[in-house]
DOROGU-748978 format. One record per residue (C-alpha): residue number from 1; x, y, z; residue in three letters. Coordinates in steps of 0.5 Angstrom, whole numbers, plus 500, padded with zeros to 3 digits. Layout:
<pts>
<pt resi="NUM" u="X" v="Y" w="Z" resn="ALA"/>
...
</pts>
This chain:
<pts>
<pt resi="1" u="597" v="124" w="235" resn="MET"/>
<pt resi="2" u="600" v="126" w="242" resn="LYS"/>
<pt resi="3" u="607" v="126" w="239" resn="THR"/>
<pt resi="4" u="605" v="131" w="233" resn="LEU"/>
<pt resi="5" u="601" v="136" w="238" resn="VAL"/>
<pt resi="6" u="608" v="136" w="242" resn="GLU"/>
<pt resi="7" u="612" v="137" w="236" resn="ILE"/>
<pt resi="8" u="607" v="143" w="234" resn="LEU"/>
<pt resi="9" u="607" v="146" w="241" resn="LEU"/>
<pt resi="10" u="615" v="146" w="242" resn="ILE"/>
<pt resi="11" u="616" v="148" w="235" resn="SER"/>
<pt resi="12" u="611" v="154" w="235" resn="THR"/>
<pt resi="13" u="614" v="156" w="242" resn="ARG"/>
<pt resi="14" u="621" v="156" w="238" resn="LEU"/>
<pt resi="15" u="617" v="160" w="232" resn="GLY"/>
<pt resi="16" u="615" v="166" w="237" resn="PHE"/>
<pt resi="17" u="622" v="166" w="241" resn="THR"/>
<pt resi="18" u="628" v="164" w="236" resn="SER"/>
<pt resi="19" u="631" v="171" w="234" resn="PHE"/>
<pt resi="20" u="638" v="172" w="231" resn="GLY"/>
<pt resi="21" u="638" v="169" w="224" resn="GLY"/>
<pt resi="22" u="640" v="161" w="222" resn="PRO"/>
<pt resi="23" u="646" v="160" w="227" resn="MET"/>
<pt resi="24" u="642" v="163" w="233" resn="ALA"/>
<pt resi="25" u="636" v="158" w="231" resn="HIS"/>
<pt resi="26" u="641" v="152" w="231" resn="LEU"/>
<pt resi="27" u="643" v="154" w="238" resn="GLY"/>
<pt resi="28" u="635" v="155" w="240" resn="TYR"/>
<pt resi="29" u="634" v="148" w="237" resn="PHE"/>
<pt resi="30" u="640" v="145" w="241" resn="HIS"/>
<pt resi="31" u="638" v="148" w="247" resn="GLU"/>
<pt resi="32" u="631" v="145" w="247" resn="GLU"/>
<pt resi="33" u="631" v="139" w="243" resn="TYR"/>
<pt resi="34" u="638" v="136" w="244" resn="ILE"/>
<pt resi="35" u="640" v="139" w="251" resn="ARG"/>
<pt resi="36" u="633" v="139" w="255" resn="ARG"/>
<pt resi="37" u="629" v="134" w="251" resn="ARG"/>
<pt resi="38" u="634" v="129" w="248" resn="LYS"/>
<pt resi="39" u="631" v="127" w="242" resn="TRP"/>
<pt resi="40" u="637" v="126" w="238" resn="MET"/>
<pt resi="41" u="644" v="125" w="241" resn="ASP"/>
<pt resi="42" u="650" v="131" w="240" resn="GLU"/>
<pt resi="43" u="653" v="127" w="234" resn="LYS"/>
<pt resi="44" u="647" v="126" w="230" resn="SER"/>
<pt resi="45" u="645" v="133" w="231" resn="TYR"/>
<pt resi="46" u="651" v="135" w="229" resn="ALA"/>
<pt resi="47" u="651" v="131" w="223" resn="ASP"/>
<pt resi="48" u="644" v="133" w="221" resn="LEU"/>
<pt resi="49" u="646" v="140" w="221" resn="VAL"/>
<pt resi="50" u="652" v="138" w="217" resn="ALA"/>
<pt resi="51" u="647" v="135" w="212" resn="LEU"/>
<pt resi="52" u="643" v="141" w="212" resn="CYS"/>
<pt resi="53" u="649" v="146" w="211" resn="GLN"/>
<pt resi="54" u="650" v="142" w="204" resn="PHE"/>
<pt resi="55" u="643" v="143" w="202" resn="LEU"/>
<pt resi="56" u="640" v="149" w="198" resn="PRO"/>
<pt resi="57" u="635" v="153" w="202" resn="GLY"/>
<pt resi="58" u="634" v="155" w="209" resn="PRO"/>
<pt resi="59" u="639" v="151" w="213" resn="ALA"/>
<pt resi="60" u="636" v="152" w="220" resn="SER"/>
<pt resi="61" u="629" v="150" w="218" resn="SER"/>
<pt resi="62" u="631" v="144" w="214" resn="GLN"/>
<pt resi="63" u="634" v="142" w="221" resn="VAL"/>
<pt resi="64" u="628" v="143" w="225" resn="GLY"/>
<pt resi="65" u="624" v="139" w="219" resn="ILE"/>
<pt resi="66" u="629" v="133" w="220" resn="GLY"/>
<pt resi="67" u="628" v="133" w="228" resn="ILE"/>
<pt resi="68" u="621" v="133" w="227" resn="GLY"/>
<pt resi="69" u="621" v="127" w="222" resn="ILE"/>
<pt resi="70" u="626" v="123" w="227" resn="ILE"/>
<pt resi="71" u="621" v="125" w="232" resn="ARG"/>
<pt resi="72" u="614" v="124" w="228" resn="GLY"/>
<pt resi="73" u="615" v="122" w="221" resn="GLY"/>
<pt resi="74" u="614" v="126" w="215" resn="VAL"/>
<pt resi="75" u="608" v="129" w="219" resn="LEU"/>
<pt resi="76" u="612" v="131" w="224" resn="GLY"/>
<pt resi="77" u="617" v="134" w="220" resn="GLY"/>
<pt resi="78" u="611" v="138" w="217" resn="ILE"/>
<pt resi="79" u="608" v="140" w="223" resn="VAL"/>
<pt resi="80" u="615" v="142" w="226" resn="SER"/>
<pt resi="81" u="616" v="147" w="220" resn="PHE"/>
<pt resi="82" u="609" v="150" w="221" resn="LEU"/>
<pt resi="83" u="610" v="151" w="228" resn="GLY"/>
<pt resi="84" u="617" v="154" w="227" resn="PHE"/>
<pt resi="85" u="615" v="158" w="221" resn="THR"/>
<pt resi="86" u="608" v="161" w="221" resn="PHE"/>
<pt resi="87" u="608" v="166" w="227" resn="PRO"/>
<pt resi="88" u="613" v="170" w="223" resn="SER"/>
<pt resi="89" u="609" v="169" w="217" resn="VAL"/>
<pt resi="90" u="603" v="171" w="220" resn="ILE"/>
<pt resi="91" u="607" v="177" w="223" resn="ALA"/>
<pt resi="92" u="609" v="179" w="216" resn="LEU"/>
<pt resi="93" u="603" v="179" w="213" resn="ILE"/>
<pt resi="94" u="600" v="183" w="218" resn="LEU"/>
<pt resi="95" u="606" v="188" w="217" resn="PHE"/>
<pt resi="96" u="604" v="188" w="210" resn="ALA"/>
<pt resi="97" u="597" v="190" w="211" resn="ARG"/>
<pt resi="98" u="598" v="195" w="217" resn="ILE"/>
<pt resi="99" u="605" v="197" w="218" resn="LEU"/>
<pt resi="100" u="608" v="198" w="212" resn="GLN"/>
<pt resi="101" u="613" v="203" w="212" resn="GLY"/>
<pt resi="102" u="614" v="203" w="220" resn="SER"/>
<pt resi="103" u="621" v="204" w="222" resn="ASP"/>
<pt resi="104" u="622" v="198" w="227" resn="MET"/>
<pt resi="105" u="629" v="197" w="226" resn="ALA"/>
<pt resi="106" u="631" v="202" w="232" resn="ASP"/>
<pt resi="107" u="626" v="199" w="237" resn="ALA"/>
<pt resi="108" u="629" v="198" w="244" resn="GLY"/>
<pt resi="109" u="626" v="191" w="245" resn="TRP"/>
<pt resi="110" u="628" v="189" w="238" resn="ILE"/>
<pt resi="111" u="635" v="190" w="240" resn="HIS"/>
<pt resi="112" u="634" v="187" w="247" resn="GLY"/>
<pt resi="113" u="632" v="180" w="243" resn="LEU"/>
<pt resi="114" u="639" v="181" w="238" resn="LYS"/>
<pt resi="115" u="643" v="181" w="245" resn="ILE"/>
<pt resi="116" u="639" v="175" w="247" resn="VAL"/>
<pt resi="117" u="641" v="172" w="240" resn="ALA"/>
<pt resi="118" u="649" v="173" w="243" resn="VAL"/>
<pt resi="119" u="647" v="169" w="249" resn="ALA"/>
<pt resi="120" u="644" v="163" w="246" resn="VAL"/>
<pt resi="121" u="649" v="163" w="240" resn="VAL"/>
<pt resi="122" u="655" v="163" w="245" resn="ALA"/>
<pt resi="123" u="652" v="157" w="249" resn="HIS"/>
<pt resi="124" u="651" v="153" w="243" resn="ALA"/>
<pt resi="125" u="658" v="154" w="241" resn="ILE"/>
<pt resi="126" u="661" v="152" w="248" resn="LEU"/>
<pt resi="127" u="657" v="146" w="247" resn="GLY"/>
<pt resi="128" u="658" v="144" w="240" resn="MET"/>
<pt resi="129" u="666" v="146" w="240" resn="ALA"/>
<pt resi="130" u="667" v="141" w="246" resn="LYS"/>
<pt resi="131" u="663" v="135" w="242" resn="LYS"/>
<pt resi="132" u="666" v="136" w="235" resn="LEU"/>
<pt resi="133" u="673" v="139" w="236" resn="THR"/>
<pt resi="134" u="676" v="135" w="241" resn="PRO"/>
<pt resi="135" u="683" v="135" w="238" resn="ASP"/>
<pt resi="136" u="688" v="139" w="235" resn="LEU"/>
<pt resi="137" u="686" v="137" w="228" resn="LYS"/>
<pt resi="138" u="679" v="139" w="228" resn="ARG"/>
<pt resi="139" u="680" v="145" w="232" resn="LYS"/>
<pt resi="140" u="685" v="147" w="226" resn="ALA"/>
<pt resi="141" u="679" v="145" w="221" resn="VAL"/>
<pt resi="142" u="674" v="150" w="225" resn="ALA"/>
<pt resi="143" u="679" v="155" w="225" resn="LEU"/>
<pt resi="144" u="680" v="155" w="218" resn="PHE"/>
<pt resi="145" u="673" v="155" w="217" resn="ALA"/>
<pt resi="146" u="672" v="161" w="221" resn="LEU"/>
<pt resi="147" u="678" v="165" w="218" resn="VAL"/>
<pt resi="148" u="675" v="163" w="211" resn="ILE"/>
<pt resi="149" u="668" v="165" w="212" resn="THR"/>
<pt resi="150" u="669" v="172" w="215" resn="LEU"/>
<pt resi="151" u="674" v="174" w="210" resn="ILE"/>
<pt resi="152" u="671" v="171" w="204" resn="TRP"/>
<pt resi="153" u="664" v="173" w="204" resn="GLN"/>
<pt resi="154" u="660" v="171" w="198" resn="THR"/>
<pt resi="155" u="654" v="167" w="197" resn="ALA"/>
<pt resi="156" u="658" v="160" w="196" resn="PHE"/>
<pt resi="157" u="663" v="161" w="201" resn="SER"/>
<pt resi="158" u="660" v="156" w="206" resn="GLN"/>
<pt resi="159" u="659" v="151" w="201" resn="ALA"/>
<pt resi="160" u="666" v="152" w="199" resn="GLY"/>
<pt resi="161" u="668" v="152" w="206" resn="VAL"/>
<pt resi="162" u="664" v="145" w="208" resn="ILE"/>
<pt resi="163" u="667" v="142" w="201" resn="LEU"/>
<pt resi="164" u="674" v="143" w="203" resn="LEU"/>
<pt resi="165" u="673" v="141" w="210" resn="SER"/>
<pt resi="166" u="670" v="135" w="208" resn="ALA"/>
<pt resi="167" u="676" v="133" w="204" resn="LEU"/>
<pt resi="168" u="681" v="135" w="209" resn="ILE"/>
<pt resi="169" u="677" v="131" w="214" resn="GLY"/>
<pt resi="170" u="677" v="125" w="209" resn="PHE"/>
<pt resi="171" u="685" v="126" w="209" resn="LEU"/>
<pt resi="172" u="686" v="126" w="216" resn="LEU"/>
<pt resi="173" u="681" v="121" w="219" resn="TYR"/>
<pt resi="174" u="680" v="116" w="213" resn="ARG"/>
<pt resi="175" u="683" v="111" w="218" resn="ASP"/>
<pt resi="176" u="679" v="113" w="224" resn="TYR"/>
<pt resi="177" u="676" v="108" w="228" resn="ALA"/>
<pt resi="178" u="670" v="111" w="231" resn="ALA"/>
<pt resi="179" u="667" v="108" w="237" resn="ASP"/>
<pt resi="180" u="660" v="112" w="236" resn="ASP"/>
<pt resi="181" u="655" v="106" w="234" resn="ASP"/>
<pt resi="182" u="649" v="111" w="235" resn="SER"/>
<pt resi="183" u="643" v="110" w="230" resn="ARG"/>
<pt resi="184" u="638" v="114" w="227" resn="VAL"/>
<pt resi="185" u="632" v="111" w="224" resn="ALA"/>
<pt resi="186" u="628" v="115" w="219" resn="PHE"/>
<pt resi="187" u="620" v="113" w="218" resn="PRO"/>
<pt resi="188" u="621" v="114" w="211" resn="ILE"/>
<pt resi="189" u="623" v="109" w="205" resn="SER"/>
<pt resi="190" u="628" v="111" w="200" resn="ARG"/>
<pt resi="191" u="623" v="110" w="195" resn="ARG"/>
<pt resi="192" u="619" v="116" w="198" resn="PHE"/>
<pt resi="193" u="626" v="120" w="198" resn="GLY"/>
<pt resi="194" u="627" v="119" w="191" resn="MET"/>
<pt resi="195" u="620" v="121" w="189" resn="ILE"/>
<pt resi="196" u="621" v="127" w="193" resn="CYS"/>
<pt resi="197" u="628" v="129" w="190" resn="LEU"/>
<pt resi="198" u="624" v="128" w="183" resn="SER"/>
<pt resi="199" u="619" v="132" w="185" resn="ILE"/>
<pt resi="200" u="624" v="138" w="187" resn="PHE"/>
<pt resi="201" u="628" v="137" w="180" resn="PHE"/>
<pt resi="202" u="622" v="137" w="176" resn="GLY"/>
<pt resi="203" u="619" v="143" w="179" resn="LEU"/>
<pt resi="204" u="625" v="147" w="178" resn="LEU"/>
<pt resi="205" u="625" v="145" w="170" resn="ILE"/>
<pt resi="206" u="617" v="145" w="169" resn="LEU"/>
<pt resi="207" u="615" v="151" w="173" resn="LEU"/>
<pt resi="208" u="619" v="156" w="168" resn="PRO"/>
<pt resi="209" u="616" v="153" w="162" resn="ILE"/>
<pt resi="210" u="609" v="153" w="165" resn="CYS"/>
<pt resi="211" u="611" v="161" w="166" resn="ARG"/>
<pt resi="212" u="613" v="162" w="159" resn="GLU"/>
<pt resi="213" u="607" v="158" w="156" resn="LEU"/>
<pt resi="214" u="601" v="161" w="161" resn="SER"/>
<pt resi="215" u="599" v="168" w="163" resn="THR"/>
<pt resi="216" u="597" v="166" w="170" resn="PHE"/>
<pt resi="217" u="600" v="171" w="175" resn="GLU"/>
<pt resi="218" u="600" v="165" w="180" resn="TRP"/>
<pt resi="219" u="604" v="161" w="176" resn="ILE"/>
<pt resi="220" u="609" v="166" w="175" resn="ALA"/>
<pt resi="221" u="609" v="168" w="183" resn="LEU"/>
<pt resi="222" u="610" v="161" w="185" resn="PHE"/>
<pt resi="223" u="616" v="160" w="180" resn="ASP"/>
<pt resi="224" u="620" v="166" w="182" resn="SER"/>
<pt resi="225" u="619" v="164" w="190" resn="PHE"/>
<pt resi="226" u="621" v="157" w="188" resn="TYR"/>
<pt resi="227" u="627" v="158" w="184" resn="ARG"/>
<pt resi="228" u="629" v="163" w="190" resn="SER"/>
<pt resi="229" u="628" v="158" w="195" resn="GLY"/>
<pt resi="230" u="632" v="152" w="191" resn="SER"/>
<pt resi="231" u="638" v="156" w="189" resn="LEU"/>
<pt resi="232" u="640" v="159" w="195" resn="VAL"/>
<pt resi="233" u="646" v="157" w="199" resn="PHE"/>
<pt resi="234" u="648" v="161" w="206" resn="GLY"/>
<pt resi="235" u="642" v="163" w="209" resn="GLY"/>
<pt resi="236" u="636" v="168" w="209" resn="GLY"/>
<pt resi="237" u="640" v="174" w="208" resn="HIS"/>
<pt resi="238" u="643" v="171" w="201" resn="VAL"/>
<pt resi="239" u="636" v="170" w="198" resn="VAL"/>
<pt resi="240" u="634" v="178" w="199" resn="LEU"/>
<pt resi="241" u="638" v="180" w="193" resn="PRO"/>
<pt resi="242" u="635" v="174" w="189" resn="LEU"/>
<pt resi="243" u="628" v="176" w="191" resn="LEU"/>
<pt resi="244" u="630" v="184" w="190" resn="GLU"/>
<pt resi="245" u="631" v="182" w="182" resn="ARG"/>
<pt resi="246" u="625" v="178" w="182" resn="GLU"/>
<pt resi="247" u="620" v="183" w="184" resn="PHE"/>
<pt resi="248" u="623" v="190" w="184" resn="VAL"/>
<pt resi="249" u="625" v="191" w="177" resn="PRO"/>
<pt resi="250" u="618" v="187" w="174" resn="THR"/>
<pt resi="251" u="614" v="192" w="178" resn="GLY"/>
<pt resi="252" u="611" v="188" w="183" resn="TRP"/>
<pt resi="253" u="614" v="191" w="189" resn="LEU"/>
<pt resi="254" u="617" v="198" w="190" resn="THR"/>
<pt resi="255" u="624" v="199" w="192" resn="GLU"/>
<pt resi="256" u="621" v="203" w="198" resn="GLU"/>
<pt resi="257" u="616" v="197" w="200" resn="GLN"/>
<pt resi="258" u="622" v="192" w="199" resn="PHE"/>
<pt resi="259" u="626" v="196" w="204" resn="LEU"/>
<pt resi="260" u="620" v="196" w="209" resn="ALA"/>
<pt resi="261" u="619" v="189" w="209" resn="GLY"/>
<pt resi="262" u="626" v="187" w="210" resn="TYR"/>
<pt resi="263" u="626" v="192" w="216" resn="GLY"/>
<pt resi="264" u="620" v="188" w="218" resn="ALA"/>
<pt resi="265" u="623" v="181" w="217" resn="ALA"/>
<pt resi="266" u="629" v="183" w="222" resn="GLN"/>
<pt resi="267" u="624" v="185" w="227" resn="ALA"/>
<pt resi="268" u="620" v="178" w="227" resn="VAL"/>
<pt resi="269" u="623" v="171" w="230" resn="PRO"/>
<pt resi="270" u="624" v="165" w="225" resn="GLY"/>
<pt resi="271" u="627" v="164" w="219" resn="PRO"/>
<pt resi="272" u="628" v="170" w="214" resn="LEU"/>
<pt resi="273" u="626" v="166" w="208" resn="PHE"/>
<pt resi="274" u="619" v="168" w="211" resn="THR"/>
<pt resi="275" u="620" v="175" w="208" resn="PHE"/>
<pt resi="276" u="617" v="172" w="202" resn="ALA"/>
<pt resi="277" u="610" v="172" w="206" resn="ALA"/>
<pt resi="278" u="611" v="180" w="206" resn="PHE"/>
<pt resi="279" u="612" v="180" w="199" resn="ILE"/>
<pt resi="280" u="607" v="176" w="197" resn="GLY"/>
<pt resi="281" u="602" v="179" w="201" resn="ALA"/>
<pt resi="282" u="604" v="186" w="198" resn="VAL"/>
<pt resi="283" u="602" v="183" w="191" resn="ILE"/>
<pt resi="284" u="596" v="179" w="193" resn="ASN"/>
<pt resi="285" u="594" v="180" w="200" resn="GLY"/>
<pt resi="286" u="594" v="174" w="205" resn="TRP"/>
<pt resi="287" u="593" v="169" w="199" resn="ARG"/>
<pt resi="288" u="599" v="171" w="196" resn="GLY"/>
<pt resi="289" u="603" v="171" w="203" resn="GLY"/>
<pt resi="290" u="601" v="164" w="204" resn="VAL"/>
<pt resi="291" u="603" v="162" w="196" resn="LEU"/>
<pt resi="292" u="610" v="165" w="197" resn="ALA"/>
<pt resi="293" u="611" v="162" w="204" resn="THR"/>
<pt resi="294" u="609" v="155" w="201" resn="VAL"/>
<pt resi="295" u="613" v="156" w="194" resn="ALA"/>
<pt resi="296" u="620" v="159" w="198" resn="ILE"/>
<pt resi="297" u="620" v="153" w="203" resn="PHE"/>
<pt resi="298" u="617" v="147" w="199" resn="LEU"/>
<pt resi="299" u="624" v="146" w="196" resn="PRO"/>
<pt resi="300" u="627" v="145" w="203" resn="ALA"/>
<pt resi="301" u="622" v="141" w="205" resn="LEU"/>
<pt resi="302" u="623" v="136" w="199" resn="LEU"/>
<pt resi="303" u="630" v="136" w="199" resn="LEU"/>
<pt resi="304" u="631" v="134" w="207" resn="ILE"/>
<pt resi="305" u="625" v="129" w="206" resn="ILE"/>
<pt resi="306" u="629" v="126" w="200" resn="GLY"/>
<pt resi="307" u="636" v="126" w="203" resn="THR"/>
<pt resi="308" u="634" v="123" w="210" resn="LEU"/>
<pt resi="309" u="633" v="116" w="208" resn="PRO"/>
<pt resi="310" u="640" v="116" w="205" resn="PHE"/>
<pt resi="311" u="643" v="120" w="211" resn="TRP"/>
<pt resi="312" u="644" v="114" w="217" resn="ASP"/>
<pt resi="313" u="648" v="109" w="212" resn="SER"/>
<pt resi="314" u="652" v="115" w="209" resn="LEU"/>
<pt resi="315" u="654" v="118" w="216" resn="ARG"/>
<pt resi="316" u="656" v="111" w="218" resn="ARG"/>
<pt resi="317" u="660" v="109" w="212" resn="ASN"/>
<pt resi="318" u="668" v="109" w="214" resn="PRO"/>
<pt resi="319" u="670" v="113" w="208" resn="LYS"/>
<pt resi="320" u="665" v="118" w="209" resn="ILE"/>
<pt resi="321" u="666" v="119" w="217" resn="LYS"/>
<pt resi="322" u="672" v="122" w="216" resn="GLY"/>
<pt resi="323" u="669" v="127" w="212" resn="ALA"/>
<pt resi="324" u="663" v="128" w="216" resn="LEU"/>
<pt resi="325" u="668" v="130" w="222" resn="MET"/>
<pt resi="326" u="671" v="135" w="218" resn="GLY"/>
<pt resi="327" u="665" v="138" w="216" resn="VAL"/>
<pt resi="328" u="662" v="138" w="223" resn="ASN"/>
<pt resi="329" u="669" v="142" w="226" resn="ALA"/>
<pt resi="330" u="667" v="147" w="220" resn="ALA"/>
<pt resi="331" u="660" v="148" w="223" resn="VAL"/>
<pt resi="332" u="663" v="150" w="229" resn="VAL"/>
<pt resi="333" u="668" v="155" w="225" resn="GLY"/>
<pt resi="334" u="662" v="157" w="221" resn="ILE"/>
<pt resi="335" u="658" v="158" w="228" resn="LEU"/>
<pt resi="336" u="663" v="162" w="231" resn="ILE"/>
<pt resi="337" u="664" v="167" w="225" resn="ALA"/>
<pt resi="338" u="656" v="168" w="225" resn="ALA"/>
<pt resi="339" u="657" v="169" w="232" resn="PHE"/>
<pt resi="340" u="662" v="175" w="230" resn="TYR"/>
<pt resi="341" u="658" v="177" w="224" resn="HIS"/>
<pt resi="342" u="653" v="179" w="224" resn="PRO"/>
<pt resi="343" u="650" v="177" w="231" resn="ILE"/>
<pt resi="344" u="656" v="181" w="235" resn="TRP"/>
<pt resi="345" u="657" v="186" w="230" resn="THR"/>
<pt resi="346" u="649" v="188" w="230" resn="SER"/>
<pt resi="347" u="648" v="187" w="237" resn="SER"/>
<pt resi="348" u="654" v="189" w="242" resn="ILE"/>
<pt resi="349" u="654" v="196" w="240" resn="LEU"/>
<pt resi="350" u="656" v="199" w="247" resn="VAL"/>
<pt resi="351" u="659" v="197" w="254" resn="PRO"/>
<pt resi="352" u="652" v="196" w="257" resn="ALA"/>
<pt resi="353" u="650" v="191" w="251" resn="ASP"/>
<pt resi="354" u="656" v="187" w="253" resn="PHE"/>
<pt resi="355" u="654" v="187" w="260" resn="ALA"/>
<pt resi="356" u="647" v="185" w="259" resn="PHE"/>
<pt resi="357" u="649" v="179" w="254" resn="ALA"/>
<pt resi="358" u="653" v="177" w="260" resn="ALA"/>
<pt resi="359" u="647" v="177" w="265" resn="ILE"/>
<pt resi="360" u="643" v="173" w="259" resn="LEU"/>
<pt resi="361" u="648" v="168" w="258" resn="PHE"/>
<pt resi="362" u="649" v="167" w="266" resn="SER"/>
<pt resi="363" u="641" v="166" w="266" resn="MET"/>
<pt resi="364" u="642" v="161" w="261" resn="LEU"/>
<pt resi="365" u="648" v="157" w="262" resn="VAL"/>
<pt resi="366" u="649" v="158" w="270" resn="PHE"/>
<pt resi="367" u="642" v="159" w="273" resn="TRP"/>
<pt resi="368" u="639" v="154" w="267" resn="LYS"/>
<pt resi="369" u="633" v="158" w="266" resn="LEU"/>
<pt resi="370" u="628" v="156" w="261" resn="PRO"/>
<pt resi="371" u="630" v="160" w="254" resn="PRO"/>
<pt resi="372" u="623" v="163" w="254" resn="TRP"/>
<pt resi="373" u="624" v="167" w="260" resn="ILE"/>
<pt resi="374" u="631" v="169" w="257" resn="VAL"/>
<pt resi="375" u="628" v="172" w="251" resn="VAL"/>
<pt resi="376" u="622" v="176" w="255" resn="ILE"/>
<pt resi="377" u="628" v="179" w="260" resn="THR"/>
<pt resi="378" u="632" v="181" w="253" resn="GLY"/>
<pt resi="379" u="626" v="184" w="250" resn="ALA"/>
<pt resi="380" u="624" v="188" w="257" resn="LEU"/>
<pt resi="381" u="631" v="190" w="258" resn="GLY"/>
<pt resi="382" u="633" v="192" w="251" resn="GLY"/>
<pt resi="383" u="626" v="197" w="252" resn="PHE"/>
<pt resi="384" u="629" v="199" w="258" resn="LEU"/>
<pt resi="385" u="636" v="201" w="256" resn="MET"/>
<pt resi="386" u="633" v="205" w="250" resn="ARG"/>
<pt resi="387" u="628" v="209" w="255" resn="MET"/>
<pt resi="388" u="634" v="210" w="259" resn="ILE"/>
</pts>
């Protein structure tokens, strides 16, 4: 119980302070779970990130769930998910009920939090690049991932880059003798993992059938959100067009409501998938918001629980180690690409923004202040900069 409370408290604090999108979230996780608390070693964390990049759904949320499972079993994973997700879920349900149509995108404190994300991701890049790209071959793979991700910006670009990087890593390092003997034990049986994977695919097949055979609105809502969460590669921004196609043409949501909700989703911390809570709350109040949240995140939960029991043995397989080395290097390149766009391009607009980012980076890296202090400083600084 003490471990679960610890996971809940830490993940909830991250849920309140993790602004900046999925790559920024990975930076926050790296700082809190790996650097400060050492719940995993650097290599295991990088491999977990690589696994979640392969899976559909919100990668950062799946990484958080995976870390929770390592620390406290399946309940630890669920608690980690709840803590990280529900601050933004509650905020977006309140936005739907009270602040619909409010223009929060230009608020100074929001801009300050975007600059915080610049400092956090820059710190994560330095730490991960040092560990994951120590030689010229892996630096070249990271550069390849960076260039392709920036130039080829489609829903499947990250998945394609990761698959190609895995092949390159396999070819370059198939005879590599690693000295890493770290093991990560998961308190999940392979049988339970297979059950979760079966449930994932079963719901994906059965929900559309039940929707056609029933006029029950809740089934239709659950199906729309579940399919959106199951078929998305590339993070929260990619799920937006899927949700728009599901709910705007059908009349459940107006275009104006959709755009207002998108603006609100940008203003809150945590995963962008929680935008579903806003849509659900507009359609059916807080119950609809809760249903939408469960439905859109359920595929991610089932997939990460289903694959983790097989992960440690796979990553230690000599034939797969080289591929994972290529994928880990690609993750660094993808992180740098995300650092430039959208994090840098949407945050560093004038020289003063860059100067403020440098101050926040120094607070985090050189003075080693707690991330929550950096977040508060960023929000206050952004507000004051906008007032001036």
